[in-house]
C-alpha positions in Angstrom: -73.0 67.6 225.3 -70.6 70.2 224.8 -67.7 68.4 222.9 -63.8 69.3 224.0 -61.7 71.0 220.7 -59.9 68.2 220.5 -62.8 66.3 219.5 -64.1 68.6 217.5 -60.8 68.3 215.4 -60.9 64.7 215.0 -64.9 64.6 214.0 -64.3 67.0 211.7 -61.2 64.9 210.2 -63.0 61.6 209.7 -65.6 63.7 207.6 -64.9 62.8 204.2 -63.4 66.0 202.0 -64.4 67.3 198.8 -61.3 65.8 197.2 -61.7 62.4 199.0 -61.7 59.4 197.3 -64.9 58.2 199.0 -66.3 61.4 196.9 -66.6 62.5 193.5 -64.4 65.4 193.1 -64.8 69.0 193.2 -64.6 70.8 190.0 -61.8 72.8 191.0 -60.3 68.7 191.0 -61.6 68.0 187.9 -59.8 70.9 186.4 -56.4 70.5 187.5 -56.8 66.5 186.4 -58.1 68.1 182.9 -54.7 69.8 183.0 -52.4 67.2 183.7 -53.8 64.5 181.4 -53.1 67.8 178.4 -49.5 67.2 180.1 -49.5 71.0 181.1 -46.2 71.3 182.8 -46.7 75.4 183.7 -49.3 77.5 184.2 -48.6 80.9 184.6 -51.5 83.0 186.8 -52.0 85.7 189.8 -54.8 84.5 192.5 -58.1 86.6 193.6 -61.1 85.7 195.5 -62.9 83.6 192.3 -60.2 81.0 191.1 -58.9 80.4 195.6 -60.9 76.4 195.3 -58.3 76.1 192.1 -55.6 77.8 193.4 -56.4 75.2 196.7 -56.6 72.2 194.1 -53.1 73.7 192.6 -51.8 73.5 196.4 -52.6 69.7 196.8 -50.5 68.6 193.5 -47.2 68.8 192.0 -47.1 67.9 188.5 -47.9 71.5 187.7 -45.6 74.2 188.2 -47.5 77.4 188.8 -45.8 81.1 188.3 -46.8 83.6 190.2 -46.6 86.6 188.1 -47.0 90.7 189.1 -49.5 91.1 186.7 -52.1 89.5 185.0 -51.0 90.8 181.5 -47.7 89.3 182.2 -49.4 85.8 183.0 -50.7 85.6 179.3 -47.6 87.1 177.8 -45.8 84.6 179.7 -47.8 81.7 178.3 -47.8 82.8 175.1 -43.6 83.1 174.6 -43.7 80.2 176.2 -46.7 78.2 173.2 -44.7 80.4 170.5 -41.2 78.6 171.2 -42.6 74.9 171.6 -45.3 74.5 169.8 -47.6 73.8 172.7 -50.4 74.9 174.2 -49.6 78.0 177.0 -52.1 77.9 180.0 -52.7 81.2 182.0 -55.2 81.5 185.1 -57.1 84.6 186.5 -59.8 85.8 188.7 -62.8 87.4 187.7 -63.4 91.3 187.2 -59.8 93.4 187.0 -58.1 90.2 186.6 -60.0 89.5 183.5 -59.6 92.9 181.8 -56.1 92.7 182.6 -55.5 89.9 180.7 -57.1 91.6 177.8 -54.1 92.7 176.0 -52.5 89.5 176.2 -55.3 87.3 175.1 -55.6 90.3 172.2 -52.1 89.9 171.3 -52.2 85.6 170.9 -55.0 86.1 169.3 -53.5 88.6 166.2 -51.0 85.9 166.0 -52.9 82.6 166.5 -51.2 81.8 169.2 -53.1 78.0 170.8 -53.7 79.2 174.4 -56.4 78.4 177.0 -57.0 81.2 179.1 -58.3 80.1 182.5 -60.8 83.1 184.3 -62.7 83.3 187.0 -66.2 84.7 187.2 -68.5 85.8 190.3 -71.1 82.5 191.6 -74.0 81.7 189.1 -76.7 83.4 190.9 -74.5 86.3 191.3 -74.1 87.0 187.2 -75.5 90.1 186.3 -76.2 91.4 189.3 -72.8 93.8 189.2 -71.2 91.1 192.0 -67.8 92.3 193.5 -65.4 91.2 190.9 -68.1 91.2 188.2 -67.8 91.5 184.2 -69.1 89.4 181.5 -65.7 87.8 180.0 -67.7 85.8 177.5 -68.7 89.8 176.2 -65.3 91.2 176.6 -63.8 88.6 175.1 -65.4 87.6 172.3 -64.0 89.4 169.4 -60.4 88.6 170.5 -60.6 84.6 170.8 -61.2 81.6 168.7 -63.7 80.7 171.1 -64.9 81.7 174.5 -66.8 79.6 177.5 -68.7 79.9 180.4 -68.9 76.6 182.2 -72.6 76.8 184.1 -72.7 73.5 185.1 -69.9 71.5 187.2 -70.5 68.1 184.8 -69.7 69.6 181.7 -66.1 70.9 182.9 -64.3 68.4 181.8 -65.6 67.9 178.3 -65.1 71.9 178.0 -61.6 71.7 179.4 -61.4 69.2 176.5 -62.5 70.8 173.7 -60.9 74.1 174.6 -57.6 72.5 173.8 -58.5 70.6 171.1 -60.1 74.4 169.5 -56.6 76.0 170.7 -54.4 73.6 168.6 -56.1 72.6 165.8 -56.8 74.3 162.5 -55.8 77.8 163.1 -54.5 78.1 166.3 -56.1 80.5 168.7 -56.9 81.1 172.3 -59.7 80.3 173.6 -61.3 81.3 177.3 -62.7 79.5 179.8 -65.1 80.8 182.0 -65.6 79.2 185.3 -67.9 80.4 188.4 -66.5 80.4 192.1 -69.5 77.6 192.8 -68.7 75.9 189.5 -65.6 74.9 191.2 -66.6 73.8 194.2 -69.6 72.1 193.3 -68.7 68.0 192.6 -68.9 66.1 190.0 -67.8 62.2 188.4 -64.3 62.8 186.6 -64.0 61.3 182.9 -61.7 63.0 180.8 -62.0 62.1 177.2 -59.5 60.9 174.8 -60.9 62.8 172.1 -63.7 65.0 171.1 -65.6 65.6 168.0 -67.8 68.9 167.4 -69.8 68.8 164.5 -69.8 73.2 164.0 -65.7 72.6 163.9 -64.0 70.5 162.0 -61.0 72.4 160.0 -60.0 71.2 156.9 -56.5 69.2 156.7 -56.3 68.1 153.2 -55.6 70.7 150.1 -57.8 70.2 147.1 -55.9 67.8 144.9 -57.2 69.8 141.6 -56.2 73.0 143.1 -52.5 72.0 144.0 -52.4 70.7 140.6 -53.3 74.0 139.2 -50.3 75.2 141.6 -47.8 73.4 140.2 -48.8 73.7 136.7 -47.9 77.6 137.6 -44.8 77.4 139.3 -43.6 75.3 136.6 -44.2 77.4 133.7 -43.3 80.6 136.1 -40.7 82.9 134.6 -40.0 85.3 137.8 -41.3 82.8 140.9 -41.3 84.3 144.2 -42.3 82.3 147.5 -43.5 84.4 150.3 -44.1 82.7 153.6 -46.0 83.6 157.0 -46.3 82.8 160.6 -48.4 79.7 159.5 -45.6 77.8 157.9 -44.2 77.7 162.2 -46.9 77.4 163.1 -48.0 74.4 161.0 -44.3 72.9 161.5 -43.8 73.4 158.3 -40.3 74.6 158.2 -38.6 71.4 156.7 -41.4 71.1 153.8 -41.1 74.7 153.2 -36.5 74.1 152.9 -37.1 71.6 150.6 -39.3 72.6 148.6 -37.0 76.1 148.0 -34.1 73.5 147.6 -36.1 71.7 144.8 -37.0 74.6 142.7 -34.1 77.1 143.0 -36.7 80.1 144.0 -36.0 83.4 145.9 -37.7 83.7 149.1 -38.9 85.8 151.4 -41.0 85.6 155.4 -43.0 87.8 157.0 -41.7 89.5 160.2 -43.7 86.5 162.0 -42.1 83.8 159.3 -38.5 84.6 160.2 -36.4 81.3 160.7 -38.6 79.7 158.3 -35.9 80.0 155.8 -32.1 80.2 156.9 -30.9 83.2 157.1 -27.7 83.0 155.6 -29.2 80.9 152.7 -28.7 82.3 149.4 -32.4 82.1 148.4 -33.7 84.0 151.2 -33.7 87.7 150.2 -34.5 88.6 153.8 -37.9 90.3 155.4 -40.5 92.3 152.9 -42.6 94.6 153.7 -43.3 98.1 155.8 -39.2 98.1 157.0 -38.0 95.0 154.6 -35.4 94.5 152.4 -35.5 96.7 149.1 -34.7 93.0 147.3 -37.6 91.2 149.1 -40.0 93.8 148.1 -38.7 94.8 144.3 -39.2 90.7 144.1 -43.1 90.6 145.5 -43.4 93.6 143.3 -42.1 92.2 140.0 -42.4 88.0 140.4 -45.0 86.7 137.7 -46.3 84.2 140.1 -45.8 84.3 143.8 -46.3 80.8 145.8 -48.4 82.6 149.3 -48.1 79.7 152.2 -49.4 80.9 156.0 -49.0 84.7 155.4 -52.2 86.7 154.8 -50.8 89.9 152.7 -51.6 92.0 155.9 -51.0 96.1 155.4 -47.5 95.8 156.6 -46.0 93.7 154.2 -48.0 94.9 151.0 -48.7 98.2 151.6 -51.2 100.2 149.4 -53.3 97.4 147.6 -53.7 99.5 144.9 -50.5 99.5 144.5 -49.5 95.8 144.8 -52.6 95.3 142.3 -51.3 97.5 139.8 -48.9 94.6 138.5 -50.4 91.7 137.0 -49.0 88.6 138.2 -50.4 85.0 139.4 -50.6 84.1 143.2 -51.4 80.6 144.9 -52.5 80.8 148.6 -52.4 78.2 151.0 -53.8 79.3 154.3 -55.9 76.9 156.9 -58.1 79.6 157.2 -60.3 80.2 154.6 -61.1 83.3 155.7 -57.8 84.4 155.4 -57.7 84.0 151.5 -58.8 86.5 149.4 -59.4 89.0 151.9 -57.2 92.1 150.9 -55.7 90.7 148.3 -57.8 88.5 145.4 -55.8 85.1 145.0 -55.8 83.0 141.6 -55.3 79.5 143.0 -56.7 79.5 146.7 -55.9 76.2 148.7 -57.4 75.5 151.9 -55.4 72.8 154.3 -52.6 72.6 156.8 -49.7 73.9 155.1 -47.4 71.1 156.3 -50.0 68.7 154.0 -50.5 71.0 150.9 -46.3 71.5 151.1 -45.5 67.8 151.1 -48.3 67.5 148.2 -46.9 70.2 146.3 -43.4 68.7 147.0 -44.8 65.3 145.5 -46.7 66.4 142.7 -43.5 68.4 141.5 -41.3 65.5 141.4 -43.8 63.4 139.5 -43.9 66.2 136.8 -42.6 66.2 133.2 -41.9 69.8 132.9 -39.3 71.6 134.9 -38.7 75.6 135.8 -37.3 77.5 132.6 -33.7 77.6 133.5 -33.1 80.6 131.6 -35.8 82.6 132.7 -34.9 82.0 136.5 -31.4 82.5 135.9 -32.4 86.1 134.1 -35.2 86.5 137.2 -32.4 85.9 139.3 -29.8 88.1 137.9 -32.4 91.3 138.0 -32.8 89.9 142.0 -28.9 90.6 142.5 -29.1 93.7 140.8 -31.6 94.6 143.6 -29.4 93.2 146.2 -26.1 95.7 145.1 -28.5 98.6 147.0 -27.0 97.0 150.3 -30.2 98.9 151.8 -29.1 97.2 155.6 -26.0 99.8 155.6 -25.7 101.7 158.1 -22.9 104.2 159.5 -21.5 103.2 162.2 -19.3 105.5 164.8 -16.5 105.3 167.6 -19.0 108.0 169.0 -21.9 106.8 169.6 -23.8 103.4 169.9 -25.7 102.5 166.6 -28.6 99.9 167.6 -27.5 98.0 164.9 -24.2 97.5 165.6 -25.6 95.9 169.0 -28.1 93.2 167.5 -25.4 92.5 164.9 -22.8 91.6 167.6 -25.3 89.2 169.7 -25.8 87.3 166.8 -22.0 86.9 166.0 -21.5 85.7 169.6 -24.3 83.5 169.5 -23.7 82.4 166.3 -24.3 78.2 166.1 -25.6 78.6 169.5 -30.0 77.6 170.4 -30.2 81.3 171.5 -33.5 83.1 171.8 -34.7 86.2 170.9 -37.7 88.1 172.5 -38.5 91.9 171.4 -40.9 94.6 172.4 -42.4 96.6 169.8 -40.7 99.6 168.5 -37.3 100.8 166.3 -35.5 98.2 168.1 -37.8 95.3 167.1 -37.2 96.0 163.1 -33.3 96.3 163.9 -33.7 92.5 165.6 -35.3 91.1 162.6 -33.4 93.2 160.3 -30.1 92.1 162.0 -30.1 89.1 163.9 -29.9 86.4 161.0 -32.4 83.0 162.2 -31.7 79.9 161.4 -34.6 78.1 162.6 -38.0 78.5 163.0 -39.8 79.5 166.9 -36.2 81.3 167.9 -37.7 85.3 166.6 -40.6 85.4 169.4 -42.2 89.0 169.0 -45.7 90.8 168.6 -46.7 91.1 165.3 -50.2 91.7 164.1 -51.2 93.4 167.5 -47.6 95.1 168.0 -47.9 95.2 171.7 -45.4 96.7 174.2 -44.0 95.2 177.4 -44.3 91.7 175.9 -40.6 91.1 176.0 -39.7 90.5 178.5 -42.4 87.6 179.9 -41.7 86.2 176.7 -38.7 85.8 177.8 -40.1 84.3 181.3 -41.9 81.8 179.5 -39.3 80.6 177.3 -36.6 80.3 180.3 -38.6 77.8 181.8 -39.4 75.6 178.7 -35.7 76.1 177.5 -33.6 76.3 181.0 -30.5 75.1 178.3 -31.1 77.9 175.9 -30.0 81.7 176.7 -33.7 83.8 176.2 -32.5 87.4 175.1 -34.9 90.6 175.5 -34.2 93.0 172.6 -36.4 96.3 174.1 -36.6 99.8 174.7 -36.6 101.7 177.5 -40.3 102.4 176.9 -41.4 99.0 176.3 -39.6 97.7 179.1 -41.4 99.9 181.7 -44.6 98.2 180.5 -44.0 94.9 182.5 -40.8 95.6 184.0 -42.3 94.5 187.7 -41.8 90.8 186.5 -38.1 91.0 187.3 -39.5 90.2 190.6 -40.7 86.8 188.9 -37.7 86.0 187.1 -35.7 86.2 190.6 -38.6 84.1 192.6 -38.7 81.9 190.0 -34.8 81.6 188.5 -35.4 82.4 185.2 -31.8 84.1 184.0 -33.4 86.1 181.2 -30.3 88.8 179.0 -32.5 92.2 178.4 -30.5 94.4 176.3 -32.5 97.5 176.3 -31.8 99.7 173.1 -32.0 103.3 175.7 -32.5 106.0 173.3 -34.4 108.4 175.5 -37.1 108.6 172.7 -40.2 106.1 172.2 -38.1 105.6 168.7 -40.8 104.3 166.2 -43.0 107.3 167.1 -40.4 109.7 167.0 -39.3 108.6 163.5 -43.2 109.1 162.4 -43.4 112.4 164.1 -39.6 113.2 162.4 -41.0 111.9 158.7 -44.7 112.7 158.5 -45.3 115.5 161.3 -42.9 117.7 160.6 -40.4 117.1 163.8 -43.3 117.7 166.1 -42.2 115.3 168.7 -45.2 115.5 170.9 -44.7 113.5 174.0 -42.0 111.3 172.9 -39.2 111.9 174.6 -38.6 110.1 177.8 -38.0 112.8 180.1 -37.4 110.7 183.8 -36.6 107.6 183.3 -34.8 105.3 186.2 -31.7 104.4 186.4 -32.2 100.9 185.1 -28.8 99.6 186.8 -29.7 100.2 190.0 -33.6 98.8 189.5 -32.4 95.4 188.3 -29.4 95.7 191.3 -33.0 96.0 193.5 -34.5 93.0 192.3 -31.4 91.2 192.6 -30.1 90.9 189.5 -27.2 92.1 187.4 -27.2 96.0 185.8 -24.5 97.0 182.9 -24.5 100.6 182.0 -23.1 100.4 178.4 -22.2 104.3 177.1 -19.3 103.4 174.9 -19.5 101.4 171.1 -16.3 99.9 172.6 -17.9 98.7 175.5 -20.3 97.5 174.3 -19.1 93.6 172.9 -17.8 93.2 176.3 -20.7 93.8 177.9 -23.0 91.1 176.1 -19.8 88.7 176.6 -20.6 89.4 180.1 -24.2 89.0 180.0 -23.8 85.8 178.5 -21.6 84.6 180.4 -23.1 85.2 183.7 -25.2 82.1 182.7 -27.2 81.8 186.3 -28.1 85.6 186.6 -30.6 87.7 184.9 -28.9 90.5 183.6 -30.2 94.1 182.4 -27.9 96.2 180.2 -28.7 99.8 179.9 -27.0 100.6 176.1 -27.9 104.3 175.6 -27.9 104.4 171.9 -27.8 107.1 169.0 -31.3 109.2 170.1 -31.4 110.1 166.4 -31.1 106.8 164.8 -34.1 105.9 162.5 -34.9 102.3 161.1 -34.3 102.1 157.2 -35.7 101.0 154.5 -39.3 102.1 155.5 -42.4 102.6 153.5 -44.6 105.4 154.7 -48.4 104.6 155.1 -50.5 104.8 152.3 -47.5 104.2 150.1 -46.7 100.9 147.3 -44.0 98.4 149.1 -41.7 99.3 146.1 -42.1 103.2 147.1 -39.2 103.0 149.4 -37.1 105.1 151.5 -33.8 103.9 151.6 -32.3 106.6 154.2 -32.3 110.4 154.9 -31.2 111.3 151.6 -34.9 110.1 150.2 -37.0 112.5 152.5 
């Protein structure tokens, strides 16, 4: 007997659905339950065929807000920015094939800066893996060099435990991104759900406590140092060890410097802070680094942008104490004398306790003489620049922004290039996790997605993206995302009509042959911002900079794009050229 359409519908509705309490949940529901158990609030992503069951599961819940970006790269960048600002694990979701390959840059960016993230990727059904199926790629193989770990889930019964492992690996030890690749059939199959409260992995057990004997050796060196220096990187911020670092610096009275990724760990207003060091660091920070006799390095990795030529750095004898959670980072580029593997917060706490108990104290006369030398280096005023009433100097824009936001809980993101260095040099960061930028990979296009991610996490704080007209166009389509999800960020584009850092290198190292570094067909950024529903402001005169910044700050509930036309000839000083030592600095055009 044939059934009527109504009878067919009633019969279908009577059948238990995959998510019905009468049956086990499917893989997609299991995934969502796992994310809820981890306290995930935001998920950035872009749907596609391989993840449609997962998107269906997301549709049926209301505790996780999914943010639909306009490009998968921005999904990972936004989750990355969220993680950097909050210290929590950022989560992104992309489909198979091009969804994965579009996310690669974001994954590599997070990996280079040790950012805790879980990236969920769709995959073709398990029987089709390896058969060149539609939108298939070898996700595990492609991402292996740029993740802390990755998983391919072939059995839905393994999914919950795998997600628990992914979050555990991402946030512990040296943090980093973890990819979980889920075939489409795994997201549909059902299994009993159990999310473990904790996980133990025999092959993964990072050390937290530093070796007591090594810490005692470090204390002895610090107590007898005549020219000490404290050098810290992003590891102090990632390890939530800012309070301990500040206590140690105050206890000892030693000079301090931060890397690009470590800015904010020591307040910029602290007299002991010598500014950022390295390729575009201050004269006093670099000179102190080269001439100290005992160096305490915490959560930093002596990368090429910090110490320049390793042979030049090694030409001066000094004792080096290196504290890091990752043993592979110690003595990787620079041989150290006292390696201490451990969580930086725990190690600094033990270091402080032993210093307080120590019988000896640093020699006050030697320390005073060292400070006199440092203050002589400070007199060079290496960040001075010639202001102008005719053309906008980018340094002035950043300095004004700092003055207008001083004392507020403002967050600054940047892209990569000259504007990034000016932001690092001229915006005085007083607290950690307020400076969000791509350090290790140097990725253009991160600034706007970073700002979106931060604004969702910190809705009551002002979030500024300092960018350039080249970088902003890498992910400018995310202005649409800002409109949809009402994330009113402030974009300050220091528009010099050049790929500025490339142009600077071409001026200094390539005899002024400006090969393809001039931006010859720029859009009208004001009209473009307005087309997306935002406020656009053109700033062409120095006298208009401050009013424009104040207007952007006043418009709390609007995304504002400031197209600031800056001096196209301005360079970032100081500068250490490739292959040079950190004391071989160019302080200005007069040094050329």
